[in-house]
N, C-alpha and C positions, 0 to 999 in steps of 0.2 A: 562638417560631416553630414548635417541635415541636408545641405544643398546637394551633396553628392548622392544621397539616397533618392532625392527627388529626380535628379538627372538620370540616375541609373535605373529608375523604375521601369521594368519591362525590357531593359536592354542589358545584355550581358557584357562583362568587362572585355571578353574576347571580341565582341562586335564593336565596342568603342575603340579598341586598340587598332582596328582595321580601318576606321573611318578617317577620311581626310577632309579638313575644312580649310577653305581659303577666305581670308578677310581682305576685301578691296575697299580702301578708304584713304582719302588724302590727308586725314588728320592723324598724326602719329599717336596721340594719346588714345584715340579710339582703337587703333590697331593693336597697340600694346596692351590695353585693357582687355580686349577680346582674347588675345593670345594668352594672357595670364590666367583668365578665368577658365578658358576651355582646355588649356594644357593641364591645369590642375585636375580636370575631370578625366584626363587620359587620352584626349584627342591629339592627333597629329595636325598642327596648325601651321599654315603658310600665310605670308603677308604680301600685299601688293599696294604700292603707294598711289597708283592711279589706274584708270580703266585699261589703258594700253598695256601696262605691265601685267595687269591681271589676265588679259586675253592671251598674252604670250605664255604665261604660266599654265593657263588652261589647255593650250595646245600641246604642251610638253607632257603633262600628266593629268590623270583623272582626279577630280574632286567630287566627293559625295554631297557636300553642302558648301554653298558660297554665300557669304554675307557681303553685300555690295552697297556702297553709299550711292544715293541717287544723284546728288549734285556734286560733280567732280570736274576739274579742268581737263582739257584734252579730249577725254572720252567720258560721256555721262554714264551713270548707272543704268539708265534705260537702254542704251546701246549695248552695254555689256549683257544685260538681261536678255535682249533680243537674240544676240549671238549665241548665248548659252542654250536657250530653249530651242534654237534651230539646229545646233550641232551636237548638243549634249542633253537630250530631253529627259534623261534619267537623273540629272543633277538637280537637287533642290536648291532654289534661290530664295534667300531672305534679304529683304531690302532694309538698309539702315538709312534713315533720313531725319534731317532737322526740319523738314517741311512736311509734316504729317497731316496734310490737308486731305479732305475727301477726294479731291480731284486727282492728287498724286496717287492716292491709294487705289482708286479705280483704274487709273492708267497702268500702274504697276501690275495689278492683278490681271488685267487684260493681256499683258505681255507675258504672263505665265509665272509671276512671283507666287511663292507658296504663302508667304506671310511677310509682315514688315514690323520693325521695331523703331520707335521714335527716339531721337536724341533729346535729352540725355536719358540713358537707361541704366538700371541697376544690374548687378551680377545675377540676381535672381530672375529678372526679366529675360536676360540673355540665355540663362540655363533653360528656362521654361520654353522659349521659342525654339531653341536648338533641340530640346527633347522631343517636341512635336515634330520637328523636321526629320529627326532620326526615324520615328515611327512611320512617317510618310515615305521616307526613302526605302525603308524595309518593305513597305507595301508595294512600292513601284518595282522593287527587285523581285518580289514574289510573283507579281503579275508578269514581269518580263520572263522569268524562268518558266512559269506555267505556259505562257504563250509559246516559248521556245520548244518546250516538250510537246505541246499540242501540234505545233508546226511539223516537228520531226515525225510524230506519229501519223499525222494526216498525209504527209508526203510519202510515207512508206506503205500506205494502203494500196491494195491492188484495185479497189473500187475508186471511181472518179468522184471527187468531192469539190463542190463549188459553193461558196457563200456570197450572197449579194446583199446590198443595202436597199433601203426603201426607194432609192432612185435607180435601182437595177444596175448598180455599179459593182464590179467584182471586188470583194473584200478578201477572198481566199480562193485559190484554185490549185489543187495539187497536180503534179505531173501526169498522173493517170487520167485525170479529167481532160486535160489539154490534149493528151495523146488520143484519147477516145474520140474527141470531136475533130481531130486532125488539125489542131492549131499549133503552129510552130513559129509564131511571130514574136513581136516585142513583148515586154513584161505586161501582164494583164491587170495587175492591182490598180484599182481606181478607174479602170476603163469600163465603158458601158458594155452590157452583154451583147448589144447590137454589133459592137466592134469585133467581137471574137466569134461571131456567127454561130450562135448556139442552136439555131434552127427554130422554125415557127412553132412546132409542137412544144418544145421545151420552153420557149419564151411564153407561150400561152399558159403552161403550167405555173410558171413563176408569177404571171399576172394574176391568176386565180388564187394562188397562195397568198399574195399580198393583199388581195381584196377580201379575204376571209375576216369575219368578225373576230376580235381578239378572244371573246368568250366562247367561241365555237371553232377554234382552230383544229384542223385535222390534216393528216398526211395524204397527199395526192399520189397515186401510184398508177403508172401507165407503162405500156411497152412501146418503144420507139424503134422504128427501122431507120438506121442511119446509113446514108449512101457514102461510101468511102472508096473513091476510085472505081475499080472494076468489081468490088465486092460490097455487099451490104452487111452491116453489123446490126444485131438486135440487142437493145439495151432495156433492162428493167429500170425504170426511172422513178425515184421517190423524191418528192418536193414538199417541204413543210415550211411554214412561216415562223419567224421569231417574234413572239408577242412583246410589245414594249409596255412600260409602266404608264405611258401617257394615253393609253387606250387605242393605239394603232400598231400595226406590224412594222417593225424596224428593219426587216429584211427576210431573206429566205435561205434555206440550205437545200442543195440538190445533190443527190447521190445517184451515180450511174453504175449499174452492174451489167457487165457484158455477158449475156446469156446465149450468144450465138451458137457456141459449141453445144450447149445443153439442148437448144432447139433442134439443131441438126441431128443430135443423137436420138431425140424423141421422134423426129421424123423418120430416121433410119429404122428405129424400132417398130414404129407403126407400119412403115412400108414392108418390113420383113414379115411381121405378123400377118399382114394382109396377103402378101404373096404366098406364104406357106399355107395359110388357111385356104386360099383359093385352089392351090395346087393339090391339097389333100382332100378337099371336099368332093371334087369331081370323081376320083377313083372310088371313094367310099360310096357315093351314090350309085355308081355302077355295080359295086359289090352287092349293095342292098337289093338292087333290081334283079341281079342274077340269083341271089338267094331266094327272093320272092318267086321267081320262075320255078325254082326247084320245089319250094314249099307248096306251090299251087299244083304240083304234079305234072307240069308241062314238059318236064324232062324225064319223066318216068315215075314209077311208084317210089314212095319214100317210106321207109320203116319208121316206127315210133321212135326208136333210138336216134336215127338220123334226123328226124324232125326236131327232137329235143336239142341235139347239138347245133343244128342250123338256127333254131330260134334263139338259143343262147348267143350264138355268134352275131345274129342280127341285132340283138339287144345291145351288145358291146359296140357294134358299129354305129348304132343310133346314138349311143352315149358319146362316142367320138364326134359324130356329126353335130350334136348339140354343143359340144365344147368348141368346135370350129366356128359355129354360128355365133357363139358368145364372144369368142376372140375377135371375130370380125366386127361385132357390135362395139366392143371396147375400143378397137382401132378407130372406128368411125366416130365415136364420141370424143376420143382424145385428139382427133384431128380437127375437132370443132365443127363438123359437118351439120350437127343437129341445131347449132346456134341460129342458123338462118331458116329453119324449117318449123318455126313455132306458130301456134295459133291459140285462140281462146278456147280452152278445154273445159267442158262441163264435168267437173269431178263427180258430182252426185250421180249423173247418168252413167259415167264410166264405171263407177263402183257397182252400180246395179247390174250392168252388163257382165262385169267380172264375176260377181257372186253367182249369177245365173249360169255362166259358163263353167264354173268350177264346182257347182253343186253336185253333178253326177259323181264326180270323183270323191267328194266328201261323203255322199250317201253310201258308196261302196264300203267305207270304213265306219259307217254309222256316226259320222261327225256332223254336228249341226253348224251351219254357216249362218251367222247372225249379222245383219247389216243395220247400223245405227247412224243416221245422219242428223245432226243437230241443226234444225232450221234450214233456211235457204243458203246454199253455198255460192259464193261469187266464183266466177271462172278464174283459172290460172293460165298464164301464158306459157305454153309447153308444147313439146313435140308429142302428138297423140300416140304414135307408135311406141315411143319410149315410155310414156306413162303406162301404156298397156303392159309393156315388158316389166316395169317396176311392180305393178300390182300382181301380175301373173307370178313373178318370182316369190313375192312375199306370201301370197295366199297358198301357192303350191307348197312352199316350205312349211307353212303352218299345218297343212294337211299331212305332208310326208312325215314330219317329225312329231306327230301326235298319235297316241294309241287309239284304238277303236273306242267308240262311245265318248268322244271328247267334244269340246266346244271351241269354235273359232269365232271371234268377234271382230268385225271390220267396222271401224267407226271413223267419222269425219266431223270436223267442227272448225269454226273460225277462231284463230288465236292471234290476236294483235293484227299484224299486217300479213298474216300467213293463213293458208289452209292446212290444218293438221290432220293427217291420216294415220290411224293406228291399226295394226293387225296384231291381235292378241290371241294366243292359243293357250290351251291347258295341257300342253304336251310334255316332252321329256325335259325341256329346259337346257340351258347351256352352262357348263361349269364356269365359275367366276374367272379362272385363269385364262379361259378361252375368249372372253368377251371382247378384249382389245384386238383380237386377231380375226374375228369372223368376217370382216370386210376385206381381208387380204386375199389376193389371187391364189387360187388352188388350195386355200386353207379349208379343211373340213374337220368338224368335231366328230371324233370317233370314240364311241364307248359301246357298252354291251347292247344298248338300245338302237344305236344308229349305224353300226358298222356294216349292216347288210343293205342299207339304203343307198341306192345309186345316185351319183351326182358328180359334177365337174369341179366344184369348188370355185366356180367363177360367177355364180348367180348374184351373190351379195356384193361382190366387187363391181359387177356391172350395174347393179342398183345404185350403189354409192356414186359411181362415176356419172350416171345419168342425173341423179339428184343434184350433185355439185355443179354439173353443166347448166342446170336450171337455177343456180344461185340459191339452192335450198340446202337442207341438212337432214341427216338421218341418224337416229340413235337406237340402241337396244338396251332393254333391261330384262333380266331373266333370273329365275330361281330354279335351281336344279330340282327336277321332280315335280315342279309346279307349273311351269310354262314360261313363255317368252312374249315380249311385246316390242314390236318394231314400230317406231314413230317417225313419220316423214313430215317435214315442214316445207311448203312450197309458196313462194311469194304470190300474192293476189295480183291478177292482171290489172294494169292501170285502166281506169274507165275512160 
């Protein structure tokens, strides 16, 4: 009973009853002894008198564990072991031998033996080695089942997935990946990525991922235009290394996401906004000119009431014109046009110019504009006109959304690798529930203090788009009734 407890430790009776063991040995007493001991433990045990008979039985049914004698006539245990590991890799092989030398042990292990037991052996030794084999067998099955589930899951992904080893040979490639790169040839497992023509840019990403230090591994992300017949596809590609325990990367995983339709939709949206904006701005400018002619009295005398109506109409049209201009700017930014129009911008000088420009408007409301620059600021690589637009929006908003006799502070300083610019007012503030939406298009905070203030709701959306196009960031903090602070971070230009 003690032996059975040891054998069954960690293994249920149900698991044991399903396990099949084959004993291949040319000595009847060894076969019979193994059968007696293992049958008592609840295993289904089969016997073979030599290697040839053993292989015949193996081909007819599956065995979880095989105990095989090394030295047998006709077919040796080494030959049986080689066949089993080649055709049944999930079967655990235990070698039985009366020649338990180091040489035989090493040779058997190299051919894939799990363990071996020397003759003569006791029932306890047999139980112990079989118990270890059972746990190993279960581990192999768990790994096989996990791999099977992962393979099914990866194959059903709409994104393309490829894993490669340190020699850049394909370990895994799902159907979506092969379809995206236009490969419809032979099986790819084990083949070089060169053979399946992944393209120069993708190959370069894999090389860079493999070359990364293990302690500083990171994901590489790029957009790749893939030529496919008469059409081009655009892929968002992510490539990351697999760090190994030995201190080097053992492979990479690459994921392709087809963003062609998304890019086309973005382009259509941008083109549509641009077209509508251009078509609307021209007639609005004409209307403004005609209203001005009337207001200037060139078309006859204008009564006070008529002047009031015309000035109100002119203001509304100007508001629409501003919205059109901002929509055009957004379209221009989203199309990436400003990315190639950057220069080294002196932020301190630009801030001084902006404060001087907006001072008259602040004076009208008795608002103090205070500029605070901490030390000498390094230049930032930016589009000058866009930076002017960012500062104009932030300073104008601070003035518009502050009551009379308020204070607006514009400050700048170096923060790590960035220039930090803050515009802080002591105005109406923004309700907490609105903070997450202030950068959305057409979103405007409206309460008793701000509902009469004119605006398009595009200014902050435009600011955010410009800042992100410059690889920077913007955030806002606010306390209702106390004021708001908008903080912009812009990367310092490389010297």
